[in-house]
C-alpha positions as CSV (number, residue, x, y, z in Angstrom):
1,M,0.0,0.0,0.0
2,G,2.9,2.3,0.7
3,I,4.2,2.3,-2.9
4,I,0.7,3.2,-4.2
5,I,0.5,6.2,-2.0
6,W,4.1,7.1,-2.9
7,L,3.2,7.0,-6.6
8,I,0.0,9.0,-6.1
9,V,1.7,11.7,-4.0
10,G,4.7,11.8,-6.5
11,G,2.2,12.3,-9.3
12,I,0.5,15.2,-7.5
13,V,3.9,16.8,-6.7
14,G,5.0,16.4,-10.4
15,W,1.7,17.8,-11.7
16,L,1.9,20.8,-9.4
17,A,5.5,21.4,-10.4
18,S,4.6,21.2,-14.0
19,L,1.8,23.8,-13.5
20,I,4.2,26.1,-11.7
21,M,6.8,25.8,-14.5
22,R,4.2,25.9,-17.2
23,T,5.1,22.5,-18.8
24,D,1.9,20.7,-18.0
25,A,0.8,20.5,-21.7
26,Q,4.0,18.7,-22.6
27,Q,3.8,16.0,-19.8
28,G,1.6,13.0,-19.3
29,I,0.7,11.2,-16.1
30,V,3.8,8.9,-16.1
31,L,6.2,11.8,-16.6
32,N,4.4,13.7,-13.8
33,V,5.0,10.8,-11.5
34,V,8.7,10.5,-12.5
35,V,9.2,14.2,-12.1
36,G,7.6,14.1,-8.6
37,I,9.7,11.2,-7.4
38,V,13.0,12.3,-8.8
39,G,12.2,15.9,-7.7
40,A,11.5,14.5,-4.2
41,F,14.9,12.9,-4.2
42,I,16.6,16.2,-5.3
43,G,14.6,18.1,-2.7
44,G,15.5,15.6,0.0
45,L,19.2,16.1,-0.8
46,A,19.3,19.8,-1.4
47,I,16.4,21.4,0.4
48,G,15.6,18.9,3.2
49,P,18.7,19.6,5.3
50,L,18.2,23.3,5.1
51,L,14.6,23.1,6.3
52,G,15.1,20.1,8.6
53,A,12.4,18.2,6.8
54,P,12.5,14.9,4.8
55,S,11.0,14.4,1.3
56,I,8.1,12.1,0.5
57,N,10.7,9.4,-0.4
58,S,11.5,9.0,3.3
59,G,8.0,7.5,4.0
60,D,6.7,10.4,6.0
61,I,4.1,12.3,4.1
62,T,3.6,15.6,5.9
63,I,3.1,19.2,4.7
64,M,6.8,19.9,5.0
65,S,7.8,16.8,3.1
66,F,5.3,17.7,0.4
67,I,6.8,21.2,0.1
68,V,10.4,19.9,0.1
69,S,9.4,17.5,-2.7
70,L,7.6,20.2,-4.6
71,I,10.6,22.5,-4.5
72,G,12.9,19.7,-5.7
73,A,10.5,18.9,-8.6
74,V,10.5,22.6,-9.6
75,I,14.3,22.6,-9.5
76,L,14.3,19.5,-11.7
77,L,12.0,21.1,-14.3
78,A,14.0,24.3,-14.3
79,I,17.2,22.3,-15.0
80,V,15.5,20.4,-17.8
81,N,14.1,23.6,-19.3
82,L,17.6,25.1,-19.1
83,F,19.1,22.3,-21.1
84,R,16.2,22.0,-23.6
85,R,15.5,25.6,-24.3
86,G,18.6,27.3,-23.1
87,R,16.6,29.3,-20.6
88,V,14.6,28.8,-17.4
89,R,10.9,29.6,-18.0
């Protein structure tokens, strides 16, 4: 049951990040889940220690872990946009 919740929350995080970065029309459900999970990993490494909160990958799904994962997903999409288009949207 934990992996299903992890995929659902990862999809929501990826979808919200794609709305923030205005790439929602280019992404599907699977890519939203991937962006959410990889973004949570990045957020857990880069943002988590600064805020003192884990990401959704740690198993604890709280508001702070959701925010850390969302920030990580936005960072991931900004990096992808930088390499694809040469600029951050």
